[in-house]
N, C-alpha and C positions, 0 to 999 in steps of 0.2 A: 504494499499499500504506500503511496506517494505522500510523502510531509508537504507541509506548507514551502518549506525550503526547496524540495525538489520542485515543484510545480512552479514555484518562480523561477528557478534556473530554467527549467524547460520553456518556460513564456519568454524569458529574456534571448535565449536563441532562436526563438520563433520570429521574435521582432527584428533579429539580426540578420535572419535567412531572408527576411521581407526587404531590409534597407541596406544591408551591405554591398551585394550587387549593384546597385545605384550608385553608392559611395565609391566604387572601385571603378565605375564606368567614368565617373566624373574624374577621380584622380587621374586615369590613365589619358583622357581627352586632353586634360590639362597640362601634365607633365610629360608626355611623349614628345611634344614640339621642342621643348627644352632640353631633353636628355639626348635627342635625336644631333641638335646642334652641338652639345657638350662633346659627343662623342666624335664628330667630326672636327671640332677644335682639338680634340685631346689628340687624334690622329696626325694631324697637321703639325702641332707642337711638341710631338713626343718622338724623341729620336730613338730609334733601334738600339738594342742592347749590342755592345761591340762583342763578338764571340771569339775575338782573337786571343789564344792561350787559354782559354776558358776551359775548364774540365767538364766534360759532356760524356754522363753515363746512359745508354741505351740500351734497354732489354728488348730481345726478340729480334735482333739485329741481323740475322743470318740471313733475312729474304725479305721481300715483299715492303711495307710500310716502314719498317725498321730499319731495312737495308738503305733506303732512299733517303732517310731522315739522317743517316749516319754521313751520305753523301753531301748533304745539305751543310751540315756542320762542318764537313772537311773542307770545302770551299769556302766558309767564314774564318779558317783559320784555328777552330777549335781543336783542343786534344780530346782523344775519344776513347773511353772503355766500353768495348761491345759484347753484350752478354746475350747466348743463346746456348741450346743443346746441342746443336750440330757444329763440330769444331771446324770440320773441314770446308764447309760454307762459310763460317765466322771469318776463318783466315783469307778465302778468297776477297769477302768484302773489305777486310782491313787492307788487303794490297789494292785494292780500288781507291780506298780512301788516303791511301799514301800518294797515289797519283795522283789525287784531285789537291795534293797540298798539305794533307795533315802530316804534322811533324812527329807526332807519338800516337801510336794506336795500340793499346791494349786489349787482349781478346780474352775473354774469361768464359770458359766452357761450362757452365751451369743451368739447374733445373730452378726455375723461377715459380714452380708449384710447391718447391719446397722450403721450409723457413731458412734452413741452414744454406740452402743455395742463394736465398736473396742476402742473407748475411754476408756470404762470402763474394759476393758481387760487388757488393758496397766495401767491404774491408779491403779487398784487393786494389780496387779502384784508388781508396785514400792512401794506401800503403804505397803504390806506385807512384801517383801523381802529388799527394801530400794535401791533396783540397778536392772538393768537390762543388761545383756550381751550376750544373744544371742535371737533372734526374729526369730522362724521358721513359715513362712506363709504356712499353708497348706490347709486350709478350702476350700471344692469346690463342684460346683454342675455341673452336666451333661444335656444334652438334648440329646433324642434321638427319632428322627423323622425327615422326608423331611420338608425342611422349608415351602413349598406350603401348607403343613397341619396347618401353623400357620396363625389364623385368626386375632389375636389382640396381636400384639408384648408387650404389658404390661404383659402379661401373662408369658414371658419369663425374664423380666427385673432382676428377682432376681439372673440370673445367672451371669451378669455382675456385679450385686452389690455384690455378694459373691467372685466371682473369682477375678475380678479386682480391684472395688472400696474398697471391703474389703482389700486387700493387700495396698492400696495406702492409706488408712486412718489410718490403721494400723502402716504402717511405719511414716507416719507425725506425729502421737502422740507418735514414741517410738525411734525415732530420737534424739531426745535431751540427752534421756537416754544413748543410745548405744554410743553418741558422750562423755559421761561423763565417761563412763567404758571401752572405747575401745574396745566396742562389734561389733557384726556383725550380718547381714542380711542372713537367710538361706532362699530359696524360692524355693517352689515346681511349676515348670513351667511344660511342658508337648512336646513330641514329635509332640504333633497336634499343635504347636505353626508353625511349617515348614510343617508338613507331613498333609495334610488334611484328615479328615476322614468324608466319607458319613454321612449325616443325625445328624451330630453333628456341624451345621453351628455356632450357638451362642457359644457353648463351645470354638471350634477353634478358633473362633474371640477373646474371652475373654483370651485365653492364649497367642495368637499372642500379644495381649496388654501388658500382664504381660511383656513378653520378650522384647518388644521395651521399657516399662517404667523403667525396673532394668538396662537394658543395658544401657541405658542413664543416669539415676541415679548413676550408677557405675562411670561414665566420670566425674559428678559432685562432688561425694564424694571422688573421688581419693582413697588413702589408707586409709582416718579417719575411714571410716566404711567397710570394706570388703562385697562383697557380693557374696555368692556362690547359683547360679542356678543349680537345679538338674532337668532333664528332664526324667521322666518315660517313659517306653513304656506301654504294657497293664501290669497291675498289679494286683493281687488280693485284691479287695476292693468292698465296695458298689457297685459302679460304673458297675465292670464286674458283680456285681449281678443282675444288670438291674434296680437299684435306681436311675430314671433318671426323670426329669420334662418333663412332657408331654404338647401339644399343651393348655390344659385347666389350665396350671399353676400346676397342681397336679403331686404327683411323681406317676410312674408306680409301681403296686404289683400283684403279684400272676402270672396269663398266661399273662397279657399284658407284665409285664417286661420281661417275658421269650422270649416272642415274640419279642420285642424290641430288646434285648441284642443280639439276633440273626441277627436281621438287620443291628445292628451298627457294626457287624464282630468282635465282642469280640468272640476269640477263633481261629480265623485265624492265630493269632501268636502264638507261645508258652508262655504261661502265667509267668510272672517272680514272684517268691514269695515275699511276703511283706518284711518278716524279712531282707531278703539278701539285698531288697532294701534299707530299712532304714539301714543297716549298710554301705552301699557303701554310700548313703547320708550324713549321719554323718562324715564318713571318709574324704568325701570331702570337706567337713566343716571345719574340724578340720586343715586341710592343707591348707585351705583357697584357694583352686581353685575357679577359676569363674565359670565355666560352666561344668557340666558333664550330658552326656546321660547315662541312665541305662535301660537295658544292651547296650554296646557300640556299639553294631551293628547296631542298628538304625541310628547312625550318619551317616552312609554312604548313607541313604536316603538323607541327606541334598545335597550332591553332585549330586545326579541324580537330584534331583528338581532344582538345580542350573543350570546344564548342560544339562540336557535331559528330561524337564520338560513332554514332550508327553510320553516318556515312563514310568515315574512315574505314570501319569494320567492313561494311560492303564493298568499298575499293580493294582492300587487301586481300580479302575472300575471293572476289574474282581474279586476281591477279596470282595469288599463290595457292590457289586449290588445286591447281593440277588439271583444272577443266579448259578445254580450249575456248576461253571468253571471247566476247567481241574486246575486249580491254587487251588481253593478251595478244589476240591478233594484230591487233592496230598498234600496240607496242612493238611488236616483233618487225612489224611492216615499216615503221619508222627509224629502224635501225639499232633499236636497244637489244642488247643481249650478247651472249657469247657463244661460238661455236664450240663444238665437242671437243677437250683437249684430246691432245696425242699421249704417248709415255712419256717422249722426252718433257712435254711441258709440265708433268706432274714432278718429275726429278728437278726440273729448274724452279717449281714453283711460281710459275708466272700465268698472270690472265692476259685476255687478249680480247680484242672486240671480233664479233663475228664474222666481219668481211676480210680481216687482216690474215 
């Protein structure tokens, strides 16, 4: 039975439910022009951070986004610590970085899904360079299959271990060093944090967790350690080649990868080139932007999700359901999509457009 106090609290919340949307609408209308002007002026009068001889630690650097972020920082004169599980590929990336002008590249073979692996990455970086200026959190795994195919959730724990706990643990070990150097955090989030993709349930959840964690951490740290979150859309990478965790816990290969990547809807949107993504992400970090969606047109989906979720759900279902819908046909006709990869593409970990 409700007490008088409970009744009053319910009534107060009822009043807020009626008037708060109007208050927020007025606030948005009156403050957005001022905020937009401030953003423009801030960009015009803010100089990008110089990365010359700054120490940058990049996780997941052996291929895809991490690889090309390494190249961007190399061109800017940074000193690099590259981390990944695949040592041979990591050495190949390091050699290219040297060719782009990087004076010192440290490679660290480590598993970022393991807490000790995260500590190892930070410790070896600081031991070698005696400092840490920028931490780029990029390592990631994806799953492509309907949730109901999963019989044992232990088989996919690695996704959360790498995508979320790997970021949290590495941040924990790196923060004291970043505070001392006046450094920054750069985080690979994803549009999947607010734009659900079918058959990526665990992956989507991991990215939503990443977004919530670092947005909260930003409030705790203030300006002491700036945080830049970059949210890629569909970008060429191992993931778009179908390298994904399966219900068994193993990675998909060959025909299974081709089938799974089609089921995930990769290719229904125009694929964004990895080098271009890396350039924008690094530029956003150098200008200390808080959050950037790449390419920016994906950000419009956030407003549809907030105000018309039913419309967004219908759109996503029509594109990702696997059925040959009019939306899917139109997207394919307009050039979105990826052709089926061949064996060497899986080995190289590259995505590519359908017509290439």
